[in-house]
C-alpha positions as CSV (number, residue, x, y, z in Angstrom):
1,M,-29.5,-12.3,-22.2
2,D,-30.4,-10.1,-25.2
3,I,-28.6,-7.0,-23.7
4,E,-25.5,-9.2,-23.0
5,L,-25.4,-10.5,-26.7
6,N,-25.9,-6.9,-27.9
7,Q,-22.9,-5.7,-25.8
8,V,-20.9,-8.6,-27.1
9,A,-21.7,-7.7,-30.6
10,A,-21.0,-3.9,-30.0
11,D,-17.6,-4.8,-28.5
12,Q,-16.7,-7.0,-31.4
13,Q,-17.5,-4.1,-33.8
14,R,-15.3,-1.8,-31.6
15,V,-12.5,-4.3,-31.9
16,A,-12.7,-4.4,-35.6
17,I,-12.9,-0.5,-35.9
18,F,-9.8,-0.1,-33.8
19,K,-7.9,-2.7,-35.9
20,A,-8.9,-0.8,-39.1
21,L,-7.8,2.6,-37.5
22,A,-4.5,1.2,-36.2
23,E,-3.1,1.8,-39.8
24,P,-1.7,5.3,-40.2
25,N,-2.8,5.7,-43.9
26,R,-6.5,4.8,-42.8
27,L,-6.4,7.6,-40.2
28,R,-5.0,10.0,-42.8
29,I,-7.9,9.2,-45.2
30,I,-10.4,9.6,-42.3
31,R,-8.9,12.9,-41.7
32,V,-9.1,14.1,-45.3
33,L,-12.6,13.0,-45.8
34,Y,-13.7,14.8,-42.4
35,H,-12.0,18.0,-43.2
36,E,-13.3,18.0,-46.9
37,H,-17.0,17.4,-45.7
38,R,-18.0,15.8,-49.1
39,E,-17.6,12.7,-51.2
40,M,-14.1,12.3,-52.9
41,T,-12.8,9.9,-55.4
42,C,-9.8,7.6,-54.7
43,S,-7.7,9.7,-56.9
44,E,-8.6,12.9,-54.9
45,V,-7.7,11.3,-51.7
46,G,-4.5,9.8,-53.1
47,A,-3.4,13.1,-54.5
48,Q,-3.9,14.8,-51.3
49,L,-2.0,12.3,-49.2
50,Q,0.7,11.4,-52.0
51,I,-0.3,7.7,-52.1
52,S,-1.4,5.6,-55.1
53,K,-5.1,5.3,-56.1
54,S,-4.7,1.5,-55.5
55,T,-3.4,2.0,-52.2
56,V,-6.3,4.3,-51.3
57,S,-8.8,1.8,-52.7
58,Y,-7.1,-1.0,-50.5
59,H,-7.5,0.9,-47.2
60,F,-10.9,2.1,-48.1
61,K,-12.3,-1.5,-48.5
62,A,-10.8,-2.0,-45.0
63,L,-12.5,1.1,-43.6
64,R,-15.9,0.0,-45.5
65,L,-15.9,-3.4,-44.1
66,V,-16.0,-2.2,-40.5
67,G,-18.7,0.5,-41.4
68,L,-16.6,3.6,-41.2
69,T,-17.0,4.7,-44.8
70,N,-19.4,4.5,-47.8
71,T,-18.5,3.9,-51.3
72,R,-20.7,4.9,-54.1
73,Q,-19.8,3.9,-57.6
74,V,-20.6,5.8,-60.8
75,A,-19.4,4.0,-64.0
76,Q,-15.6,3.4,-63.2
77,T,-15.3,6.1,-60.4
78,K,-15.8,5.3,-56.7
79,Y,-16.9,8.0,-54.5
80,L,-15.9,7.8,-50.9
81,S,-17.4,9.4,-47.8
82,L,-17.7,8.9,-44.0
83,Q,-20.4,6.9,-42.3
84,L,-21.0,9.4,-39.6
85,A,-23.5,7.2,-37.9
86,T,-20.8,4.7,-37.1
87,F,-18.6,7.4,-35.7
88,D,-21.4,8.6,-33.5
89,R,-22.3,5.3,-32.3
90,Y,-19.0,3.8,-31.6
91,L,-16.6,6.8,-31.4
92,P,-18.4,9.8,-30.4
93,G,-16.2,12.9,-30.5
94,F,-13.3,11.1,-32.4
95,L,-13.7,13.1,-35.6
96,A,-13.5,16.4,-33.8
97,T,-9.9,15.4,-32.6
98,L,-8.6,14.9,-36.1
């Protein structure tokens, strides 16, 4: 029974992740972070993708809520990075395709 419940929870997490990744700007954000291999600010990501800081922040919240990214705040600046463990667990090999 526990194995079945764990599988249901894992499937629900996968559904949430796929919903988050179904937005093109979110995929672009993931790609930038993956290729930069470092924390980046919303402004840096926005400049690379030519989208506003507020748009990046909005999408980052969605990505963070499903566990794909981390956000670290220092004063007024938010630093964004990939949560690699989530990709390894639910989407192994995905980042290498970007």
